[in-house]
N, C-alpha and C positions, 0 to 999 in steps of 0.2 A: 063467385068465379069472377076474376078480373084479367081480362085478355089484354096484353100489351098493345101500345100505339100501332096503327096500320102502318105497313112498310110494303111500297109498291116493289121493291126489288125483292124482298122476302117473297111476296105473293107470286110473282113471276117464276122466281127459282123453286116455289113449292109445286107449281104446274108443271115445270120442267122435271122436276124429280117424279112426280106422279106419273107423268106420260112414259118415262123411261123406266120406271118400275112397272109401269102396265105392260108395256112391250117387253120385258125380260120375263114377267110372269107368264105371258100369253105363250112365249117362246118354249119355258119350260113345261107348260101345260099341253102343249099340242106336240112338241118334237119330242121333249124328254119324257113325258108320261104317256105320250099317245093316245091323249084323250080329245074329245069333239068340244071345239069353241062355241058353246051356245049363247044365247042371248042372256040366259040368267047369270051364268057363270060370268060374263062381260060386266053385267050391273052389278054384281056382287064384288068382284075384284076392282073395278072402276072406283067403287065406292071407297072400298079399303085403302087403295092408292092415294086416293084425294085427300083421306083423313090421315094417313100415316105419317106425312110430314109435319102435322100439327101436334103430335101426340106429346112432344115436348112442351108445346105452348099450354096445351090443355092440364097437363099435369102440374106444371108450376102454378097457373092461374087457379087451379082447384085449391091446392094446398096453400096458396097465399090467401084467397078469400075465406077458406075454412078458419087459418090461424087469425085472422083479422076479426072474424067475427065472435072467437071464442076467448081470445086472450089481449087483443090491443086496447089500449085506451088508460086512462088515468083512473087510478083507484085509491082513494083515500079511507084510511081507517078512523084515523084521528087528526086533529089540528091541536098545536100547542103554541104557549107564548113563552118565548125563552129571550134571555139576554144575548144569546149569540149561537153561532153553529160552526161546525167544521165542513168545509167544502174539500173534498178529495180530488177535486177536477181541475180547479184554478187556483193561480197563486194571487191571492188578494194583497194589493199594496195600498189600496186606499178604500173608502167606503164610496159607493156609488149613490146616486139621487135616491133611487128605488129603495136602498137599503138604509137609508140613514137612521133609521129608529133603533137598529140593534147596537148594543155596547162593544161587542168584539165580534171579528170572524176570524177563524182558523182555517190555514189553507195548506196546501201540499205544492212545492215546487217540483213539476213533473221531470225536469232536466236534472237537477242537483240532488233530486229526492230528500229535501229537507222540509222542515215545518215551520211554519209561519204565523204569526197573529198580528193583526191590526186592531188596535183598540182605541176606542174615542176618548180623546183627552180635551174637552172643550172644541176649539174649531179645528185644531190640528191633529189628526190621528196620530197615534204612534205604532210603529210598524218594527217587529222584531221578531229573531227565530226562537224557536222553541223547542225541546226536546221531543215532544210528542203532542197530540191532539188532547184537549183536556174537556173539551165540548161534550155534552151528553148526546147531542143529536147531531149525525152525520150524514150528509149527502154524498152519493157516490153513483157513477156509471162509468160502463166500459165504452171508451170511445170507438172501439173497432167493432163490437158487436159478437154475436156467435153465429154459428151456422144452425139454422132451423129447420132446413130442408133443401132441397136441389133448388141453388141459385135464389135462395131466400135468407135472409139477415135478420135476425132480431136484436134490437137494442132496448135497454131496460135502464131505467134510473131509479132509485130510492133514496127515501130519508128512513134511517134507521135509529131507534132508541137503543143506545148501547147499555143502558142499565138493563134494560130487559132483553136485548138481542131481539127485538120485535120491529119488523118492517113496517111502519105506520103510513107509508103512502109508495105507491109502485106505479111506475108511467111505463108503458111498453109500446114499441112501435116496430112494424116489420116493413123491409124494402125487398123488392125482387128485381132480379135483372132479366133482360128480354132472353128467349130462346134463341136458337140458332137461327131461325127464319129472319130476324129482324137484323141482319147485317146491313149495314149503310146508316144505321141511326146512331146518332151521338145520344145515348139513353138520358133522357130527362127524368125528373124525380118520379118515381112510382112507389109511393108510401103509403101505408095506412097508419093511423096512430088512433083509430076510434073503430068500432064495430061496422061502420058503414063501408068500409074497404078502400077509402082514397079516392082517387090516386096522389093526392097532395098532401104536404103537411101542415096540420092544423095548429100544433101548439110545440113548444118547445120541451126538450128533455129537462131543463132546468126547472124543476117542479118545486124547489125549496120555498118560492114565495107564495105558493097556494097551500103550503102546510106549516111552515115555520113563521110566527108573526112576534114581532117586537113586543115585548112586556111593557105595559102602560106605566 
């Protein structure tokens, strides 16, 4: 369970809601139901009213912690040595220093929906458009993630062997939003990308450098 950051405004609001709820419940109990307001009834109802404003936070925190423990993190089935690969997330126009060992990289332009290839030719890479990717290994992820629960987003990146349609590496991370109690907070990152549960990002979704290595 990962409770969101403390909010003094939200805590005061929760106390106000609890007091108002307790007063209304007492009114219903004594006037509406014509029952006696005993010490035991007060203790039980007060405990319920104190916890009630926090139920959404408890629910989000419980599910977030469970998903972090059971699904988050990097899972690598195998690594491979390759000439190049296809990146479905970024339009490569040149090689970066970290990727200088590859002979080519294919990519997709997300705006114009075209495919490109940057190919090493001496010291000056050649960049040109192609009809479709030809690389065997593809890297992909969804930039917006998917809903994994109430106020919980799941992000995933994968390296896929297109010859066998096998996911040889998968990286999953979860992010959560604050409950209604945390008004007045500009939500800071609350993300888990490993089973420990966060609350911060430890590694990037760009996992190809941990799976695909330039051929010697």
